[in-house]
C-alpha positions as CSV (number, residue, x, y, z in Angstrom):
1,M,88.3,99.7,100.3
2,L,92.1,100.3,101.9
3,S,92.9,101.6,98.4
4,I,90.6,103.8,98.5
5,F,91.6,105.5,101.9
6,I,95.3,105.4,100.5
7,L,94.5,107.5,97.6
8,I,92.5,110.1,99.8
9,G,96.1,110.3,102.0
10,A,98.1,110.6,99.2
11,Y,96.2,113.3,97.2
12,R,95.8,115.4,100.3
13,Y,99.5,114.8,101.2
14,Y,100.7,116.0,97.7
15,A,98.0,118.8,97.8
16,Q,99.8,120.1,101.1
17,L,103.4,119.9,99.3
18,A,101.7,122.0,96.5
19,E,100.1,124.4,98.7
20,R,103.4,124.8,100.8
21,F,105.1,125.8,97.5
22,G,102.4,127.7,95.9
23,K,101.9,125.2,93.0
24,T,98.4,124.0,91.9
25,K,97.3,121.7,94.6
26,W,95.0,119.5,92.2
27,H,97.5,118.7,90.0
28,F,99.7,117.2,92.4
29,G,97.0,115.1,94.0
30,L,96.2,113.8,90.7
31,L,99.9,113.2,90.5
32,A,99.7,111.0,93.8
33,I,96.8,109.1,92.6
34,G,98.8,107.9,89.3
35,I,101.8,107.1,90.9
36,Y,100.0,105.0,93.3
37,L,97.5,103.1,90.8
38,G,100.2,103.1,88.1
39,S,102.5,101.3,90.9
40,Q,99.6,99.0,91.5
41,I,99.1,98.2,88.0
42,V,102.6,97.3,87.3
43,L,102.8,95.1,90.1
44,G,99.4,93.5,89.3
45,V,100.7,92.7,85.7
46,A,104.0,91.6,86.9
47,Y,102.5,89.2,89.4
48,G,100.1,88.2,86.7
49,V,102.6,87.2,84.3
50,Y,105.0,85.1,87.0
51,K,102.0,83.3,87.9
52,G,101.1,82.5,84.5
53,L,104.6,81.3,83.5
54,T,105.1,79.4,86.8
55,D,101.5,77.7,87.0
56,P,99.1,78.8,83.8
57,A,96.2,76.8,85.8
58,A,96.3,78.9,88.7
59,L,95.3,82.1,86.8
60,E,91.7,80.7,86.6
61,D,91.5,80.5,90.6
62,V,92.6,84.4,90.9
63,N,90.8,86.6,93.7
64,Y,90.9,90.3,93.2
65,T,89.2,91.0,96.4
66,G,90.3,90.2,100.1
67,F,93.4,90.7,102.0
68,S,96.4,88.4,100.5
69,L,100.0,88.5,101.1
70,V,100.3,89.8,97.4
71,N,97.8,92.7,98.1
72,M,99.6,93.8,101.2
73,I,103.2,93.8,99.8
74,G,101.7,95.9,96.5
75,W,100.3,98.3,98.9
76,V,103.5,98.8,101.0
77,I,105.3,99.0,97.5
78,S,102.8,101.5,96.3
79,I,103.0,103.7,99.4
80,A,106.8,103.7,99.3
81,A,106.5,105.0,95.6
82,V,104.2,107.8,96.6
83,W,106.5,108.9,99.5
84,G,109.6,108.5,97.3
85,I,108.3,110.8,94.8
86,Y,107.1,113.1,97.3
87,Q,110.8,113.2,98.8
88,L,112.1,113.7,95.0
89,L,109.6,116.5,94.4
90,E,110.1,118.0,97.7
91,K,113.9,118.5,97.2
92,K,113.4,120.0,93.9
93,F,110.9,122.6,95.0
94,M,113.4,123.6,98.1
95,K,116.2,123.8,95.4
96,E,113.8,126.3,93.0
97,N,112.8,128.5,96.3
98,L,116.6,128.6,96.9
99,Q,117.4,129.9,93.5
100,K,114.8,132.4,93.2
101,P,115.6,136.0,94.4
102,S,113.4,137.0,97.4
103,I,111.2,139.9,96.9
104,E,112.3,141.2,100.6
105,I,116.0,141.2,99.4
106,E,114.6,143.4,96.4
107,K,112.7,145.7,98.7
108,I,115.5,146.3,101.0
109,G,117.9,147.6,98.2
110,E,115.1,149.8,97.3
111,V,114.8,151.5,100.7
112,S,118.2,151.9,101.2
113,E,118.2,153.9,97.7
114,S,115.5,156.1,98.7
115,Q,117.1,157.1,102.0
116,Q,120.4,157.8,100.4
117,N,118.6,160.7,98.2
């Protein structure tokens, strides 16, 4: 249940970033969901392999529901992955915005030319 709330928050967080920089909101919302779920799957597989190598009998008693220390650590790591990629995208978009010539600057040049004639 907590993962659903995290997914909703991540979707909205990335959608706001996309809106701020004029990108397609749902593309980045789905990216956030993919990052979160992907990191959860990678962490789950890594933990399963670890458990299988250290104690193969423990794999029969795995409980996929509830609050365990492993689940909480997975949530924190997945949230950190979503946040880290958000920061990278934000820096990339800011850099792209600085490289684009501004429309206002182009209009200023046009106004001064018409005033000279």
